[in-house]
C-alpha positions in Angstrom: 12.7 23.9 -37.1 9.9 21.2 -35.8 12.6 19.5 -33.5 12.6 23.0 -31.7 9.2 23.3 -30.7 8.4 22.0 -27.0 6.5 18.7 -26.8 4.8 17.6 -23.6 6.0 14.6 -22.2 2.2 13.0 -22.0 -0.8 15.1 -23.4 -2.7 15.0 -20.3 -0.9 17.9 -19.5 -3.2 19.8 -21.6 -5.3 20.0 -18.3 -2.2 21.3 -16.7 -1.6 24.1 -19.0 -5.4 25.0 -19.3 -5.0 25.5 -15.5 -1.5 27.5 -15.7 -3.1 29.9 -18.4 -6.9 30.5 -17.0 -5.5 31.8 -13.5 -3.6 34.5 -14.9 -6.8 35.8 -17.2 -9.0 35.2 -14.4 -7.1 38.2 -12.5 -6.2 39.8 -15.4 -10.5 40.3 -16.1 -11.0 41.1 -12.1 -8.4 43.9 -12.4 -9.7 45.3 -15.2 -13.8 44.8 -14.3 -14.3 44.7 -10.6 -13.9 41.4 -8.3 -16.7 38.8 -8.8 -17.4 36.2 -6.7 -17.5 33.1 -9.1 -14.3 34.0 -10.7 -12.9 34.5 -7.5 -14.0 31.0 -5.9 -12.9 29.7 -9.7 -9.6 31.8 -8.5 -9.1 29.9 -5.4 -9.5 26.7 -6.6 -7.1 27.2 -9.4 -4.4 28.1 -7.0 -4.4 24.6 -5.5 -4.4 23.2 -8.5 -1.1 25.2 -9.3 0.3 24.0 -6.2 0.0 20.6 -7.5 1.4 21.0 -11.0 4.5 22.5 -9.5 4.9 19.5 -7.5 4.3 17.0 -10.6 6.6 19.1 -12.8 9.1 19.0 -9.7 8.7 14.9 -10.1 8.6 14.7 -13.8 9.2 17.7 -15.9 6.7 18.4 -17.7 8.5 18.7 -21.1 11.1 16.9 -22.7 13.0 20.2 -23.6 15.1 22.2 -21.4 14.5 25.5 -22.0 10.3 25.0 -21.8 11.1 23.3 -18.7 12.9 26.6 -17.4 10.6 28.5 -18.4 7.9 26.5 -16.8 9.8 26.7 -13.3 9.4 30.8 -13.7 6.3 30.6 -14.9 5.1 28.3 -11.9 6.9 30.7 -9.9 4.8 33.7 -10.7 1.7 31.9 -10.4 2.8 30.1 -7.3 4.0 33.6 -5.9 6.9 31.5 -4.5 10.1 29.8 -6.1 9.7 26.7 -7.7 13.0 25.0 -6.3 11.6 24.1 -2.9 9.9 21.5 -3.3 13.5 19.7 -3.9 14.7 20.2 -0.7 11.9 20.0 1.2 9.9 17.3 -0.6 12.4 15.2 -2.5 15.2 15.3 -0.4 13.1 15.2 2.9 9.7 13.7 2.8 9.8 11.3 -0.1 13.4 10.1 1.4 12.1 9.7 5.1 8.1 9.1 4.5 6.8 10.9 7.4 9.4 8.8 9.6 11.1 10.4 12.5 13.5 12.5 10.0 11.2 14.2 8.1 11.7 17.4 9.1 7.8 18.1 8.9 5.9 15.3 10.2 3.0 15.7 11.2 3.4 14.3 14.8 6.3 16.7 15.2 4.3 19.6 16.2 2.2 18.5 19.7 2.3 14.9 19.4 0.2 12.7 17.2 -2.7 13.9 16.5 -5.7 14.7 13.9 -8.1 18.0 14.2 -9.2 20.8 12.8 -6.7 23.0 15.2 -3.7 20.8 14.1 -4.4 21.0 10.3 -4.7 25.2 10.3 -1.5 25.1 12.2 0.3 22.6 10.4 1.6 25.2 7.4 2.6 27.6 9.7 4.6 25.2 12.0 5.9 23.2 9.0 7.4 26.7 7.2 9.5 27.1 10.6 10.9 23.9 10.0 11.4 24.0 6.7 12.9 27.2 5.7 16.1 26.8 7.6 16.3 23.8 5.4 16.1 25.6 2.3 18.5 28.1 3.6 20.9 25.4 4.5 20.4 23.7 1.1 20.8 26.8 -1.0 24.1 27.3 0.9 25.5 24.1 0.0 23.9 24.7 -3.4 26.6 27.7 -3.8 29.7 26.0 -3.1 28.7 23.0 -5.5 26.8 24.1 -7.9 26.9 28.3 -8.1 25.0 28.2 -11.5 22.2 26.5 -9.9 22.0 28.4 -6.8 21.8 31.6 -8.8 18.8 29.7 -11.1 16.9 29.5 -7.9 17.9 33.1 -6.8 16.4 34.3 -9.9 13.3 32.9 -9.1 13.5 34.6 -5.9 14.1 37.7 -7.6 11.3 37.5 -10.5 8.5 36.8 -7.8 9.1 39.4 -5.4 9.5 42.2 -8.5 6.4 40.3 -9.5 4.6 41.4 -5.6 6.7 45.1 -5.8 5.4 45.5 -9.2 1.5 44.9 -8.8 1.6 46.6 -5.2 2.9 49.6 -7.0 0.2 49.5 -9.5 -2.9 49.2 -7.0 -2.1 47.7 -3.7 -5.4 46.8 -2.7 -6.2 44.8 -6.0 -3.0 43.4 -5.6 -3.5 42.0 -2.1 -6.9 40.9 -2.7 -6.4 39.6 -6.8 -2.8 38.1 -6.4 -1.3 37.8 -2.9 -4.3 36.5 -1.2 -4.8 33.9 -3.6 -1.4 32.8 -3.8 -1.0 32.1 0.3 -4.5 30.5 -0.1 -2.6 28.2 -2.5 0.4 27.9 -0.5 -1.6 27.1 2.4 -2.9 24.1 0.9 0.1 23.1 -0.6 1.5 22.9 3.0 -1.7 21.6 5.0 -2.1 18.4 2.4 0.7 17.1 3.9 -1.6 17.1 7.4 -4.4 15.6 5.2 -2.3 12.6 4.3 0.0 11.9 6.6 -1.9 13.0 10.2 -2.3 9.3 12.3 -0.9 7.4 9.6 2.2 5.3 10.6 5.3 7.3 10.6 7.3 3.8 12.0 10.4 3.5 10.1 9.1 0.9 7.7 11.5 -2.2 8.2 10.6 -1.9 11.9 6.8 -1.5 11.3 6.2 -4.2 8.6 7.4 -6.5 11.5 4.7 -5.8 13.7 1.5 -5.0 11.2 1.1 -7.0 8.0 1.4 -4.4 5.0 2.2 -1.8 7.4 5.5 -0.6 5.8 3.1 1.2 3.2 0.2 3.0 6.1 2.5 5.7 6.2 0.2 7.3 3.9 -3.6 8.4 3.8 -5.8 8.1 0.3 -8.3 10.1 -0.9 -10.7 8.8 -3.7 -13.4 10.7 -5.8 -13.9 14.2 -7.4 -10.8 15.0 -6.2 -8.4 13.1 -8.5 -9.8 14.3 -11.7 -9.7 17.8 -10.7 -6.6 18.0 -9.1 -4.4 15.7 -11.2 -4.7 12.8 -8.7 -3.0 14.4 -6.0 -5.6 12.1 -3.4 -3.9 8.7 -4.7 -0.6 9.3 -2.4 0.5 5.8 -1.8 1.2 5.2 -5.4 2.6 8.5 -5.8 5.4 7.7 -3.0 6.2 4.5 -4.4 6.5 5.5 -7.5 7.6 8.8 -7.9 8.6 9.4 -11.5 5.4 8.1 -12.5 3.2 10.6 -14.4 0.2 11.6 -12.2 -2.1 10.1 -14.8 -0.5 6.6 -14.0 -1.6 6.6 -10.2 -5.2 5.7 -11.0 -4.0 2.3 -12.3 -1.4 2.1 -9.8 -3.2 2.6 -7.1 -6.6 0.5 -8.1 -4.0 -2.5 -9.2 -1.6 -2.4 -6.9 -1.6 -0.5 -3.7 -5.3 0.0 -2.3 -5.5 -3.6 -1.4 -2.2 -3.4 0.5 -2.7 -0.6 3.0 -5.1 -0.3 6.2 -8.8 0.3 5.0 -8.7 3.3 7.3 -6.1 4.9 5.0 -8.5 5.1 1.5 -11.2 7.2 2.4 -13.9 8.4 -0.3 -13.9 11.7 -0.8 -11.6 14.7 0.6 -14.3 16.4 1.4 -16.5 14.1 3.2 -13.1 12.7 5.1 -12.6 16.6 6.2 -16.1 17.2 7.2 -16.2 14.2 9.3 -12.7 14.7 11.0 -12.5 18.3 11.5 -15.6 19.6 11.8 -17.8 16.1 13.6 -15.1 15.0 14.7 -15.4 18.4 17.0 -18.3 17.4 19.0 -18.5 13.4 18.3 -15.5 11.2 19.2 -16.4 8.2 16.9 -16.1 10.6 13.9 -12.4 11.7 14.8 -9.6 9.2 13.3 -7.7 6.9 15.0 -3.5 7.0 15.3 -2.0 4.1 13.5 1.2 4.4 15.8 1.8 3.1 19.1 2.5 6.3 21.9 6.1 5.0 22.4 6.9 5.6 18.7 6.0 9.2 18.4 8.8 11.7 18.8 
């Protein structure tokens, strides 16, 4: 009987489970007792955490059992407000394969040139969704022919997500919009906008060609954020180490970043913190040019 109990791959994912349990509890409490600004702020933060957990679970399944992982896929679909399968075609097969290069469907410089400013950050999720959704549909069409069982597994995620929204809207559409749908859209915005934070003004040239031009620039396709964002959000800021070791558990990225990658990327791509970076580049940069970032790509490489 004990062998039937699911086991986590790492005890550090107790933090993931805590976030996954806390989010619906916060929604339930406010649904019953009324909106609370402090609990709502915590709920919005947890939607960011769910997006990172969703990402991490795609790269390295959280459990050592198949059915526990499948249950987690469906639970994350409910919490995220979107099917979990989308990370396979959009993130693993596209972004990790092409690493912000010219074939990366959602490369930041695809939309209006090589920029890094507030407008670009705010628009990037909508622009990325516009090019990624056709990619999802093509991937699903191919999956239906190759692996019909996997196709219906993905369709089940769509059915669960849409049914959950329909049921909550039927119960109380005002509470559903305020307490569930708006926070989930907030989390999805950050999930897509993170690509802009991590890659805008980084070097998106093909790695072999870039390496011939600048020493070490084969790793300059990504920006890293150190500081409080990492213990709170599962080391999401240590992006170079994640790209280079996508199968490493998120808890290992601190050591990998410190020992293997930090000193090999351009110092301008190692930021001491996420919030200071956003305030400097997106807010102060509106009025003070020295606060803005500078692109690591030559103009002729942008396409």
